[in-house]
GUTIDREN-122135 format. One record per residue (C-alpha): residue in one letter; x, y, z. Coordinates in pm, whole numbers, plus 50000, padded with zeros to 5 digits. Example, Ala and Ser with C-alpha at 12.3 -4.5 7.8 and 13.67 -1.06 7.14 Angstrom:
2
A512304955050780/S513674989450714/
//
This chain:
975
M426805257508067/Q425175225107950/G426595192808091/K428625209508368/G427035186808630/L428045155608437/I431615168608379/T431975176908749/L430655142508846/V433095125208608/A435955146408741/V435145137209102/I434765099909023/L438025100108826/G439725117909114/L438545092409370/I439635063309149/C443065078709098/L443425086309469/N442565050209555/E445125037609302/L447945060909405/L447625057809784/P449365023409796/T452345037609603/W452555066909846/Y452275044410153/A454825018410037/G457285046309958/K456625062510299/V457425030310486/E460585024110281/R461785059910335/Q461265056210710/A463315024010713/T466085040110509/A466185070410739/I466705047711040/A469005021510884/G471085043110650/N473225021110423/N473114990810654/P471184963210465/E470684941310773/K469324970010979/Y467124980710685/N465574945910658/K464994945711035/E463284979711025/M461194969410724/A460034938210912/R458984960511203/L457374988611003/S455534965710763/K453414953011055/D451914987711099/T448724998410923/L447355032410830/N443615037310882/L442275065210661/G438645058910750/F437535048310404/T440415023710365/K443235006710555/L446735005110412/Y449034975410476/Y452624976010350/S452614941310191/R449354948010009/A450424983409916/K453704970009774/E451784946609546/R449584975109422/E452175002909390/M452825018409049/K455054997108832/L458395012508747/G460085001708426/L463494986708386/D465135020208314/L463885034708644/K464285005208879/G467014984108724/G466534947508636/I466194927008321/N463894926408020/V464234896907785/L462524884607474/L462454846607470/E461924828507143/I460534793207146/N462274771506888/Q459564766806626/R461534739906443/D461534719106761/L457734722406776/V457374710806414/N459814681906476/D457784671106777/L454524671906578/T456134651006299/Q457674627206557/Y461134637906438/S460514624506087/T463574622205860/N461624626105538/P463974645105298/I461214668305171/L460344677905528/L463984683305628/E464744705105323/A461614725905386/L462684730905748/D466214740905645/R464844766305396/T462454779905658/D465334785005902/K467084806405639/D463894825505553/Q463314835305917/K466434857105922/N464804881605681/S461094875705727/T458434890905949/K456024861805890/N455804835706164/Y457724803006130/I454884779006060/E453504800105773/N456944801805614/F457264764305660/F453974757505480/T455184779505190/E458574762205168/F457064727405200/A454784734404904/A457744748404704/V460014718204773/N457144694504703/K456564710804365/E460274711904272/K460784674904353/G457464664404196/T456614643204501/N453014655204559/L453464647404930/K450474657005144/L450754672505486/A448554644305615/D451144618305508/P452294595805800/E455864608405749/I454734644405794/F451854652706031/G449624621805992/N450964603506298/T449854593706648/N450794628106782/L447964643506579/T445044619206591/E442694645906448/I444454642406113/K443064614805888/Y444704599905580/N442324619605355/S442564653105541/S443204682205306/D446284703905339/D444154733105457/E442604711905732/V446034699805843/K447384735405845/N444594746906078/I445204717606314/V448964724006320/R448454761406380/R446244753406682/K448814728906818/I451654753806776/S449634780906948/A448764757207233/S452464748507275/E453354785407289/G450634790107551/A452084761207752/A455544777107729/Y454104809907859/E452584792208161/V455864774208237/I457834806908223/R455304824508445/T455434796208700/R459244797608711/I459174835108774/D456624830509053/K458974805509218/M461774831309206/G459714855309419/V460174885309188/T458134916509271/Q455874930008992/P457114908708701/N455514914608363/V455164884008137/Q453414887007800/R453104866507485/V454024884207160/P451244871606928/G452234854106605/T455954852506680/G456524823806922/R458114849307156/I457514857407522/S458404891207671/V459554890608034/E460334921408240/M461664917108593/P462354951208751/G464674950609050/S466304917008964/K470024918209041/D471394883308971/I471134886508595/D472964854408502/R470644834208727/V467564850408576/K468734843908218/K469474807808297/M466124802108468/L464244816908173/A466134800807885/T466374765808033/S463824743907858/A464094717708138/K464414690607874/L465804664208111/Q467184634407920/F469244603307987/W471724590907727/E474324564107680/V477914577207681/Q480474566307424/T483994559007546/I487174576007437/Q488254543607265/E485224545407034/V485844581506938/I489624586106940/P490314573206585/Y487884598706445/L489314627306653/E492894618906548/Q491934618506180/L490014651106218/S493014667206391/T495184661406084/I492624677405851/V491824708606057/P494994728305959/L494284721305591/K490654733005611/A491144760005875/D489774788505660/S486504770805579/I486114759705942/G486894794506076/V489864786406299/A493574794706294/K495804773306067/N498024762606355/T495094748106551/N495924713906704/L492744696006807/M494454667706996/N496424692507207/M493224711307291/L491524679007406/Q494234673507675/L493524636307699/N496324631407951/S494344651508210/L491014633808146/R489604619608471/S485974612508378/S483964594608111/G484404623607869/V486464625407550/G488234658107620/N489214681807900/I489314715107718/K490434749107838/L487534773607865/S489294796607616/D489394768207357/T485764757107380/A484564780507102/A487224767306860/V486384730906945/N482694738306882/K483504752706539/I485574722306447/L483094695706561/N480104713806405/S481814720906072/K480794703905748/V484314689305725/A483884671906060/R480384659205980/D481434644905642/L484374626805805/R482324608006064/P482474569806048/S479314549106090/N479814542206464/I479574579306549/K477344591206263/Y474674603406508/T476944611206805/Q476214643806987/F479124661707149/M477954678707468/W479754699607730/G479704694908103/Y477504717508312/K480414736508468/P484114731308548/E484954707008826/S485914723609156/T489374707909127/D489884719808768/A488294754308741/N489774763808402/N488704733408201/L485404719208077/V484754682408001/L483484672607655/Y481264641507629/A480374619507331/I476694610707362/R475384580807167/G472634594506943/N470284579406688/I468654589006358/N465964610706520/Q468084620306823/K465424608207066/A466794600707412/P466204566007566/V464634583507867/D463104617807803/G461624639908077/A459314619708299/V460134638308625/E457404635108886/S459154653009174/A462534667509266/R464154680609583/V467504693409709/N469514667909911/Y473074659010011/D475164628609917/E477294607710155/M480174632610115/G478004662610207/R477784676109850/V474594692609726/V472604670409488/V469104668909339/D467044637609407/M464374629309148/Q461474605509121/M460284596308772/D456724589008670/S455614553408584/K456594555508215/G459954570808296/S460614545008566/K460164516608317/E462424533308061/W465044540908330/K464954504908451/A465544491908098/M468344516708031/T470224509908355/A469894472308306/K471434475407961/N474314497708078/V475614481108397/N479304490708440/K478924517108170/S478394554708190/V475064571808134/A474714609408102/V472024630308270/T471514661008049/L469434692208076/D469104712807757/N471964693707594/V474364700707882/V475764671208081/Y475144675608454/T476574642108553/A477734610108380/P478144582808645/N478784545608595/V475754523408642/V476444498308920/N473104480308921/E469744481408750/I467514508708905/P463934495508917/N462074522509115/G462594553308898/R464714571509152/T467904588709050/Q470184616409154/I471774645708972/S475114658509099/G477074686008930/N479244705909168/F476114725609268/S475804754509505/Q472694754209724/E471094781609508/E471894763809180/A470374731509310/Q467244750009425/D466934767109085/L467174733208914/V464454719309142/N462274749709065/V462814745508690/L461954708508702/G458964715608927/A457584742208690/G457634717108404/K459564716708082/L459094739807789/P457574722907482/A460694732807287/S464064748607349/A464154786207407/K466754812907347/I467064849107451/V466934868707127/Q466774902907290/A467804914407637/D468044947407823/V469794948208157/V469934979408375/G471864980608701/P470114995309009/S472535024609031/L471765035308672/G468065030608743/Q468275055009037/Q470195079708821/S467415077208561/I464765084108827/D466695114408953/A467305127708599/G463715121108492/M462195138108796/L464545168008767/S463705173308401/F460015168608482/L460045194808758/I462025219908551/A459705215308252/F456665219108478/L457975251208636/V458865265408294/I455345259208166/V453685273108481/C455735305108478/Y455335311208107/I451595304808078/I450785327108378/F453145353908244/Y451475353207902/Y447775347707986/G447435362008337/G444365349908526/A443355325608253/G446845310608278/V446185302308645/Y443175281308541/A445315264508276/V447855255208546/I445115241508774/A443795220308485/M447335208308411/V447935197608775/I444645178408774/N445665163708438/L448955150408584/F447105135308879/Y444725117608640/I447545105108415/F449435088708702/G446255074908857/I444945059908532/M448345045008447/D448365028208788/S444795016008752/V445414999608412/D448674984408544/A450785004108295/T454515006108362/L456145040108407/T459385042508207/L461845070208129/P460305074907782/G456965074407967/I458075104508170/A458975121107839/G455465112507719/I453945129008025/V456035160207971/L454945161407606/S451345157507726/M451915188307938/A453115206407626/M449945195107445/A447875208007738/V449555241707697/D448805240307324/T445135233707396/N444905263407632/V446815285507389/I444335277607109/I441375285607336/Y442845317507481/E444075331007147/R440575326707003/T439125343307313/K441505372807267/E440335376606906/E436725378007023/L437605404007288/F439415425307030/A436275423106814/G434415441207091/K432585412507260/G431975410407634/I434105387807850/L431445360507889/E430545359607521/A434215361007418/Y435045330207626/K432005311707491/D432995318407132/G436665312107211/F435905276907335/K433425271407051/H435745281806765/A438815264606916/L437095230806953/S437465219606591/A441205226906581/I441735210006920/I439875178406814/D441865176306490/G445175182006669/H444435156406943/S443145130906691/T446265132006475/T448525129006782/I446535099306915/L446685083506569/T450485086306579/A450605072306935/I448445042406833/V450845034806548/L453745037006798/Y451945012607029/I451204987606752/F454684987106600/G456814996306902/T458314973807166/G459234977407532/P459755013607641/I458305027207315/K454975010407395/G455215027007738/F455765060607572/A452765054907344/V450455044007628/T451435074107837/L450935097607543/I447465083407463/I446345086407827/G447885121207845/I446125133807531/L442725120407641/M443095135507988/T444355168207836/F441145171107635/F439025163807940/T440835187908176/S441835216107941/V438655217307733/L435815203707946/L436865207708309/S438655240608248/R435505253808080/V433395244508385/M435845262108621/I436145293508407/F432395297808352/A431705291008720/R433715322808783/L432345343208492/N428715334908572/K429215350908913/G430025383508738/K433745381508805/G436275389808534/L439135368208409/S441995383508214/V443375365107914/W446525386207884/T448965406708085/P450025442508004/M453215429807841/T451505403907621/K448175420307537/N449105432707191/L451775407407098/F451075393706746/R447845414106731/N448675435406427/V451205412106269/W450435403905907/I452955387805673/D452655379705304/F453655343305349/I452235331605018/G454115358604830/K457365346604987/R456745309604937/K459155306604643/Y462045317004867/A460935290405114/Y460805264804832/I464415273204741/I465585270305103/S463705237705154/A464965223304825/F468535231704929/L468075215505273/T466305185005131/V468855178704856/G471685184405103/S470105159505341/L469685133405068/V473305138304956/S474515134405316/I472425102905358/Y473905088605035/V477515098305118/N477675094405497/G474945069105560/F473715063905917/K474965049506238/Y472465021706298/G471795010106651/I472004973406743/D468214970006739/F468494975106359/T471684955106300/G471864930306586/G474674928806839/R475394938307198/N475764971407383/Y477354976307724/V477435008207929/V480475005408158/K481225028508450/F484825034908561/D486235051608871/K488165076508656/P487895092508309/V488985069208026/D490175074107668/A487435060207442/D489675056907132/K492415038007318/T489855015307484/E488265007807146/K491624997106998/D492324974507297/L488914958007272/I489154952006895/K492114928906968/M490134910807238/F487134905107011/S489014888706725/T487694854806609/E489684822406619/D490804827106257/G492164861806335/K489294882206185/L488364913806373/S484814920306490/A483264954906480/V483774972606814/E482905008506904/A483615026207232/K482135060707288/T481895083507589/F478395080507735/G477415110707943/S480295117108181/G483955110408099/N484105080008326/Q481405061208138/L481645043507801/K479075028107571/I480674997907403/S479024980907103/T480144949406924/D478874924306669/Y481184897106807/L479324863506806/I476304881706661/D474704849206540/D475224831406872/E472324840107101/S473224814707370/L473884822807733/K477354808607686/A478104835207421/D476914862407663/L479294849507931/T482174847007681/I481744883207570/E481454895807929/Q484684877108014/K486514892607716/L485134927007798/Y486384923408156/E489844912508041/G490044940007777/L489114967208029/K491044953508326/A493804979508297/E491235007508341/L489274990708622/P490044993408996/A492644968409118/G491174936609259/L487754940709093/T486434905609023/L484494894808716/Q481324890208923/E481674925309070/F482304938908719/K479054922808596/S476984934308895/P478174969108996/D476554991809249/A477045028409326/S480295020909511/H482305004109236/A482815002808859/G481404977908609/I478594971308361/V475684994008456/S473494983408164/S473584960207865/T471474953107559/K471424923207328/V469474921107002/G469564890106783/P469694894406404/T466144881106347/V464704904806606/A466714933706457/D465184926606117/D461694925906270/I462304959106449/K463624975406131/T460674963005925/G458214972906197/G459715007906210/M459325012005835/F455705000105849/A455055023606142/V456165054405947/I454205043905636/A451095036105843/A451335069706024/L451665089005696/A448775070005536/G446575075005842/I447315112205856/F446645116205480/L443245099305515/Y442335118605830/I443125152205670/L441225141805356/V438125132505558/R438235163005784/F439035189105519/T437415172205214/K440105184904976/W442995162904867/Q445155194204825/F445275197805206/S446265161305246/L448985165104984/G450345196405151/A450385179305491/I452225148305364/V454805168705167/G455465189305481/L455895157905692/A458225141905436/H460225174505429/D460625173605810/A461595136605818/I464205139705540/I465885169705704/I466035152306043/L467485121105879/G470005142505692/T471045159906014/Y471585126706188/S473545114105888/L475755145205887/L476395148706261/H476395113506407/K480225112406408/Y480625145606585/M477905149906845/P478785140707207/F475545121207250/N473985091107083/M472675097506730/E471915061806627/I469065052506399/N467125028406618/Q463605022406741/D463845052306977/F464645073906674/I461635059606487/A459505068706789/A460965103906778/I460215107206405/L456615096006459/T456245120006751/V457585148006530/L455095138506259/G452315140106515/Y453435174306639/S454025188206291/I450615177106165/N449045191906478/D450635225206389/T449535221906027/V445975213106126/I445635245506325/V446505266006015/F444305244405788/D441415247506030/R441625285406011/I441875284005630/R438755262305621/E436945287205846/Y437985317105633/L436995299005310/R433445300505446/E433585335405596/K435905356505380/K434775349905027/S435675385204917/L439405378504962/T441825363804711/L442995328604787/A446495341804862/G445095368505093/L442925343005266/F445915320005326/D448015349305453/D445205359805685/S444855324505819/I448555319805888/S449005354806034/S446025351306264/T447435319206414/L450975332506470/G450335338406842/R449295302506889/T452175289806671/F454795309406863/N453485301707211/T453065264407147/S456405260106971/F458255281507225/T456885263507532/T457355229207370/I460965237507283/L461565249307640/V460135216607773/I462185195207537/L465325215307617/A464745208307987/I464585170807917/F467515173007675/I469735190107932/F468575173808256/G466805141708149/G469845118808128/E471975104707849/N469445078307740/L466945104707626/R469355129707470/G469325116207113/F465535112107129/M465065148007245/F467485161906985/A465315146806711/L462265163106872/L464025196906890/L464795195006519/G461265183206449/I459565211306642/G461645237706461/F461235223906111/G457665212606182/T456665248306265/Y458465261005956/S456965234805723/S453405240405849/I453605276405729/F455965276105433/I455565241005289/S452235224705379/S450185256705344/A452095267905034/I451655234104859/A447935233904942/Y447675269404804/D449485261404477/F447235231504408/L444065250404505/K445065281404303/G442975289104000/K439705275604141/G436825299904171/K436755336604068/G439725354403925/P441955375304151/E440935408003986/E437465405104141/K438775401004495/L440845419204754/H444115408204907/G443545404605282/R445015416205607/T443675401505928/S443575433006137/V442085456105873/D440185433705631/V436785444805761/E437685481505707/V438995474005358/I435845455205262/D433655483305407/K435515509605200/R435125488604888/T431385485004957/K430945522904999/K432665529104668/
//
């Protein structure tokens, strides 16, 4: 065989690379298992054993393994397998534009920014491009002809590259570069903060063109701390504080108006602002001492249009800010401060931190000492001199950490932040200040949190489903193909080794969907071997010798295998481009799996098989039970296509009616909102829990938010979804919802379970085992991206089929078949989502499933089309209908074996792979069934109907039958 030396060399080199990459994972796991075996569940003993064992090394001759180095290089496990947090941070683009315009108050600029903010909720374009569009529109409407280079827009000292005569296009390019540089700076700041937290194997990536940064921190347990560290912009500012005497007349007047305007403000009509302020308990320089439960209502009142319109001149620019946390002596209340602002809301002292460290004050309380740089020192000196015997507020991200009275002017730039800190909180603040501030504020617009106990369950479920699927495939392929099946299994084992090794070498993260991708790759490997062996069987039945039969089997199968692999890779690439998080992991795994499947099942398997055959040894390609299966089967598929059309029309119309009448259950990644999976120590009633939570998640004006509670897997686990505070993406909103969830579920939780334990459960107690948050703008992007992904996949497949088969009729048949499969799956989800005991939401996982189904279905269709193309060249004496029937009938063995083994694999994952994958796998099960059906009865039939009538008339040709067509043609020739 030509090239066998090169293939063997590549296989060996690949094997050595993979071995080198996987050894650290094996060694780190070995050390940790040893420590666990000795220490059991004792954390202190475990840490002691790890300290001892990690000093050991393992000398393998060609390399030495050290635990610390191996731990750094071990395979990355995703959030769903290890637990931890994955967040999508969005840098406030308006802040970046304001900074570049030096917080200009030009009305054209402000209106353009306001319009852009609204546009972003339903736009996939990035912020700055939308801003340029809106600026031009406002400019035109007002007839101002304002240029972007105007001093009140971008032509200021911040952007010295811009000249008075710079064109708008030149300014746009400069601004784009500045925005991109700011996003890059934000990325570096975030990465530095994570490094200071000492997280193992974090993954930090910019999301190009969005102003977003994706951060995955597997294994992180203190979720609130992580969120705070990431979202804090470290915008340290110093402000003057207004006294209660300055503000009280305004607050009293506002209090009388609130009940009259309650509906427009969004609060209850009996709301009494002055009572909520609790001025009689005020002990600091604030203007209110508000109960934690009233803070949301106070925010609504102070930020309402009614309140803004009522402001007198002395507080026109006042900013109302909350204290950092409740005082230790008053744990249920939070102080509200009135901060003296100005027209551009620029702080008298902004940033300017040179160094910071944790210290203690004279009373032994934890504080943070800071030293400002030279510019900040001068500004601080001037501010303290002006405010002797007055309060100044030290704020970080618009939260007041402390607001002491100034006793004397401070000339040296030193100051101190106190705020009822714990040691860890103070150290986090020092780390944040030391890493530098973000160029703009940031918010978490999407978050996935998985507890360590759920992560371990996912690993166990994933590995179990993987092993069962593997055993099913091994047993079936050896049962069906005998000796050749053994070589297929060997190739598959090598394939798995390569997949894991290559994933580790390219630093890819293994996720639960990734395991599903590997299992599907195994199914594709089976498909590849089935195609080869079925063609080999045909050659053997034609009377060829074993060596020649295998040669022709590999030769004739190659075209179909290339087409099938190409269309699947095309689908996986679309998934990677448009997917996020775990879906990208699934796509990466699938691409690696398909490439390695081709190498091992086609090239390496060929080398191994011919190494045996060239020695004169035989190799069976069947067993006695399977030798003649499908051999003499011939069905008049084309003649029965009208019945299939009727069945498909009924299913399609029924699906469309169901979609119209029932709609879908959209997941939060399409609608926005929050999901929580909560574990209990006993079975709970989902309906009763849902009713209890609806009351808890009512807004201040009495309106009810959408809440759904559904059993998730076992009876003692619920998945709770809500759109409460959907537009509030702040950390404070997250904490508020978690508090309400805790209070609403308290009756079902173990007695004495604290809020902190509820938020951070382990295997020993109940609580939130995972949570997901998706902001409305991200949800819109995901939904749009999913739609583009499906369209791009269909367009790519149409073009590929057109190029490969040169006839548009084949492309049309393929696309109609794919549309048929997608509509029926959508209709099934629409019809059954209320009744099935597992998740049937339309979300990005479902889009991934649909695209995977399209890839599988087209792979099935391509096999049939490839045989039709072959017979169009070879069997010109047959009618077109006979030729199509021959083609479909001759590939039935391959169709059955591939579909059957794939369904067995998917069933294994569906049953044993865990709740998170069940909805995904159900869509695949439907897709495999209808994809197989549509390849034969829809795609092929459509291609036939549009090709019909070309060439010679049917009276001059014979109708075909695969097993006897040669005899029929010979008889006709003799006559």
